[in-house]
C-alpha positions in Angstrom: 0.0 0.0 0.0 1.1 3.6 -0.7 0.4 6.2 1.9 0.1 9.9 1.1 0.8 12.1 4.1 0.7 15.4 2.4 0.1 16.8 -1.0 1.4 20.1 -2.5 -0.2 21.6 -5.6 1.2 24.6 -7.4 -0.8 27.0 -9.6 0.5 29.9 -11.7 -1.9 32.8 -11.9 -2.4 33.9 -15.5 -3.5 37.4 -16.6 -7.3 37.9 -16.3 -9.6 40.8 -16.5 -10.5 42.6 -13.3 -9.6 41.8 -9.7 -9.5 38.3 -8.4 -9.4 37.2 -4.8 -7.1 34.4 -3.8 -9.9 32.3 -2.2 -12.3 32.8 -5.1 -9.6 31.9 -7.7 -8.9 28.6 -6.0 -12.6 27.7 -5.3 -13.4 28.3 -9.0 -10.4 26.4 -10.3 -11.3 23.1 -12.0 -8.4 21.2 -10.4 -9.1 22.3 -6.8 -11.8 20.0 -5.3 -12.1 22.1 -2.1 -15.0 24.3 -0.8 -14.4 28.0 -0.5 -14.7 27.7 3.3 -12.1 24.9 3.4 -9.8 27.1 1.2 -10.2 30.1 3.6 -9.4 27.8 6.5 -6.2 26.5 4.8 -5.2 30.1 4.0 -5.6 31.1 7.7 -3.6 28.1 8.8 -0.7 29.0 6.5 -1.2 26.0 4.2 -1.8 28.2 1.2 1.0 30.6 0.2 1.5 33.1 -2.6 5.1 33.5 -3.8 6.2 31.8 -0.6 4.3 34.1 1.7 1.0 33.8 3.6 -1.8 36.1 2.4 -5.3 36.9 3.4 -8.3 35.2 1.6 -9.1 38.6 0.1 -5.6 39.0 -1.4 -5.9 40.3 -5.0 -3.9 38.1 -7.3 -1.4 39.5 -9.8 -0.3 38.0 -13.1 2.5 35.6 -12.5 1.7 34.9 -8.8 2.7 31.4 -7.7 0.2 29.8 -5.4 1.0 26.7 -3.4 -1.6 24.5 -1.5 -0.2 22.1 1.1 -2.8 19.8 2.6 -3.6 16.3 3.6 -6.1 14.8 1.2 -9.1 12.9 2.5 -8.1 9.7 0.7 -4.8 8.8 2.3 -4.3 5.1 1.3 -4.1 3.6 -2.1 -5.5 0.1 -1.6 -3.7 -2.9 -3.1 -3.8 -3.5 -6.8 -6.7 -5.6 -8.1 -7.9 -7.0 -11.4 -10.1 -4.5 -13.2 -11.6 -5.0 -16.7 -10.4 -2.7 -19.4 -9.0 -3.1 -22.9 -5.2 -2.7 -23.3 -4.8 -1.2 -26.8 -1.0 -0.7 -26.8 1.9 -1.2 -24.5 5.7 -0.7 -24.7 8.5 0.2 -22.2 7.3 3.8 -21.8 3.5 4.0 -22.3 0.2 2.2 -22.3 -2.9 3.1 -24.2 -6.1 1.8 -22.8 -9.7 1.8 -23.9 -11.7 2.6 -20.7 -15.1 1.1 -20.5 -18.0 3.2 -19.3 -18.6 3.2 -15.5 -15.0 2.9 -14.6 -13.4 5.6 -12.4 -9.9 6.5 -13.5 -8.2 7.1 -10.1 -9.1 6.9 -6.4 -11.2 9.7 -5.0 -13.7 10.2 -2.3 -16.1 7.3 -2.5 -14.0 5.4 -5.0 -11.1 3.9 -3.1 -11.1 0.5 -4.9 -11.9 -0.8 -8.3 -10.5 2.1 -10.3 -8.5 2.0 -13.5 -5.4 2.8 -11.4 -5.9 -0.4 -9.4 -6.2 -2.3 -12.6 -3.1 -0.7 -14.1 -1.0 -1.6 -11.0 -2.2 -5.2 -11.3 -0.9 -5.3 -14.9 2.2 -3.1 -14.6 5.0 -3.2 -12.1 6.0 0.4 -12.5 4.1 3.6 -13.3 5.1 7.3 -13.3 5.0 9.2 -10.0 4.4 12.7 -11.2 0.7 12.8 -10.5 1.1 11.7 -6.9 0.9 8.4 -5.1 -2.8 7.8 -5.6 -2.7 8.6 -9.3 0.4 6.8 -10.6 0.8 6.9 -14.4 -2.2 9.2 -15.0 -1.5 11.9 -17.5 -5.1 12.8 -18.3 -8.6 11.6 -17.3 -12.0 10.8 -18.6 -15.3 11.1 -16.7 -16.5 7.9 -15.1 -19.3 7.4 -17.6 -17.3 8.5 -20.6 -15.7 5.6 -22.5 -12.6 5.6 -24.7 -8.9 6.1 -25.0 -6.3 7.2 -22.4 -2.5 7.2 -22.5 -0.7 6.2 -19.3 2.9 6.9 -18.5 5.1 4.1 -17.1 8.0 6.4 -16.2 8.5 10.1 -15.1 10.4 11.0 -18.3 7.5 9.8 -20.5 5.0 11.5 -18.3 6.8 14.9 -18.6 7.0 14.6 -22.4 3.3 13.7 -22.6 2.2 16.4 -20.1 4.1 19.0 -22.1 2.2 18.0 -25.2 -1.1 18.4 -23.4 0.1 21.8 -22.1 1.0 22.9 -25.6 -2.2 21.5 -27.1 -0.3 19.2 -29.4 -2.4 16.2 -28.4 -5.3 15.2 -30.7 -8.5 14.2 -28.8 -11.6 13.3 -30.8 -14.9 12.1 -29.4 -18.2 10.9 -30.7 -21.3 12.2 -28.9 -24.9 11.3 -29.3 -27.0 14.4 -28.5 -30.6 15.4 -28.2 -32.0 17.3 -31.1 -31.6 17.3 -34.9 -28.5 19.5 -35.5 -29.0 21.5 -38.6 -25.5 22.9 -39.2 -22.8 20.5 -40.6 -20.1 21.8 -38.3 -19.3 24.5 -35.7 -16.9 25.9 -33.1 -17.7 26.8 -29.5 -15.3 29.3 -27.8 -16.8 29.9 -24.4 -14.9 29.9 -21.0 -15.8 27.3 -18.5 -15.8 27.8 -14.7 -16.8 25.8 -11.7 -20.4 26.5 -10.8 -20.6 29.0 -7.9 -23.3 27.1 -6.1 -23.0 23.5 -7.3 -19.4 22.5 -6.5 -19.4 19.3 -8.5 -20.6 21.1 -11.7 -19.1 23.3 -14.3 -20.8 26.0 -16.4 -20.2 28.1 -19.5 -19.8 31.8 -19.0 -19.0 34.8 -21.2 -17.4 36.8 -18.4 -15.4 34.3 -16.3 -13.7 31.0 -16.3 -10.8 29.4 -18.3 -10.6 29.4 -22.1 -12.3 26.4 -23.7 -12.5 25.6 -27.4 -14.6 22.8 -28.9 -15.1 22.0 -32.5 -17.8 19.7 -33.8 -19.1 18.2 -37.0 -22.4 16.4 -37.6 -22.0 12.7 -38.6 -25.7 11.7 -38.6 -29.1 13.2 -37.8 -31.8 10.7 -36.7 -35.5 11.3 -37.4 -36.3 10.3 -33.8 -34.8 13.6 -32.7 -31.1 12.8 -32.0 -27.8 13.6 -33.7 -24.4 12.0 -33.7 -21.5 14.5 -33.5 -17.8 14.1 -33.9 -16.1 16.4 -31.4 -12.5 17.7 -31.2 -11.1 19.4 -28.1 -8.5 22.2 -28.3 -8.5 22.6 -24.5 -9.1 20.1 -21.8 -11.5 21.6 -19.2 -13.5 19.5 -16.8 -16.8 18.4 -18.5 -16.0 20.6 -21.5 -17.9 18.7 -24.2 -20.9 18.1 -22.0 -21.1 21.8 -20.9 -20.5 23.2 -24.3 -23.0 21.0 -26.1 -25.6 21.6 -23.4 -25.1 25.3 -23.8 -25.5 25.0 -27.5 -28.9 23.4 -26.9 -27.9 19.8 -27.8 -27.1 18.1 -24.5 -25.4 14.6 -24.5 -28.0 11.8 -24.3 -27.9 10.2 -20.9 -26.1 13.1 -19.2 -27.7 13.2 -15.8 -26.0 16.5 -14.8 -26.2 18.8 -17.9 -28.8 16.9 -20.0 -32.4 15.8 -19.8 -33.7 13.8 -16.9 -36.4 11.1 -16.4 -39.2 13.5 -16.8 -38.2 14.2 -20.4 -38.2 10.5 -21.3 -41.5 10.0 -19.5 -43.1 12.5 -21.8 -42.0 10.9 -25.0 -43.9 8.4 -27.1 -42.9 5.2 -28.8 -40.4 4.6 -30.3 -38.4 7.5 -28.7 -39.4 6.3 -25.2 -38.1 2.8 -26.0 -34.6 4.3 -26.4 -34.5 5.0 -22.7 -33.8 1.4 -21.9 -30.7 1.6 -24.1 -29.4 4.7 -22.3 -27.6 3.7 -19.1 -25.0 6.5 -19.1 -23.9 9.6 -21.0 -23.4 8.7 -24.7 -19.9 10.1 -25.0 -16.8 8.1 -26.3 -13.2 9.2 -26.8 -12.6 7.5 -30.2 -9.2 8.9 -31.2 -6.1 9.9 -29.4 -2.9 11.1 -31.1 0.4 12.1 -29.6 4.2 12.1 -30.2 5.7 9.0 -28.7 8.0 9.9 -25.8 10.8 7.8 -27.1 10.7 8.1 -30.9 8.8 11.4 -31.0 6.9 10.0 -34.0 3.3 11.0 -34.1 1.1 8.0 -33.2 -2.6 7.7 -33.5 -4.9 5.2 -31.8 -8.6 4.6 -32.5 -11.4 2.7 -30.7 -15.0 2.2 -31.9 -17.9 3.0 -29.5 -18.6 0.2 -26.9 -21.5 -2.1 -27.1 -24.1 0.0 -25.3 -23.5 3.0 -27.5 -23.4 0.9 -30.7 -26.7 -0.7 -29.7 -28.4 2.6 -29.3 -27.0 3.9 -32.6 -28.2 0.7 -34.3 -31.7 1.2 -32.9 -31.9 4.8 -34.1 -30.7 3.8 -37.6 -33.3 1.0 -37.7 -36.1 3.4 -36.8 -35.0 6.2 -39.2 -38.0 8.0 -40.7 -40.4 6.0 -38.4 -43.9 7.3 -38.6 
């Protein structure tokens, strides 16, 4: 077992419009899973510093400020490795590429201390990179629990640094397929709208014209089904939390099965056959990471991997195709 006594996270404050308090910046940050009250408490305890000095929660951040958070996470122990089902698409001495099934959590977190992808990776692989911390070995990027598809995992720290640098420079290709509500009329589009953590609902994100971090999503229509759904191919130019789900919902075409940003049980209840029959085939959000491209950390050759949608999504798409133009 690996024990994590303390974790230090560093943030660099970029230039933004207007004043920004230290506590508000951190509570809005997508990579900080702490309440504003908890952040204020850590600041007062000296566990959060700016440029090496303690500040008040109301401190107005300046461009280039370096913020460090030192705290003990709730989840301290990484349980022993265990066998977890996922598809291993590729493996060599430096990286693994896996096809994550829907319903699988990527790494341990509150309420998910066992049965994650990390536990399965440790069961298959003797060594993984350490740069993401003891409870996230090898993890360079993530997918939501109910999003399926491709992930690259680093075996060593050198490979992790090279891959992380590509993500930072937006050199990674990430392409998804998303089944959405509504018949999308345009053939393609681009969404440029900042995304921020919701001010009231801490587990949710939202799109805003005036605040948040830059987020760019491009999409093209693959199919439009007469039952009132569309299949989109979506490319990410940034990697914000819930980015595709938030952007598509804001556009008016939420991802089918998205319980947070999409339509709930009431919507399905009000539908008639055969649309209502689709509900039985929707057990999660219909979003799949179908393509992942990156420069290999060793050869630096650009490598592309693809994975078709899993059985649940394929079954729903087949049903929609079979019922095309149903009257």
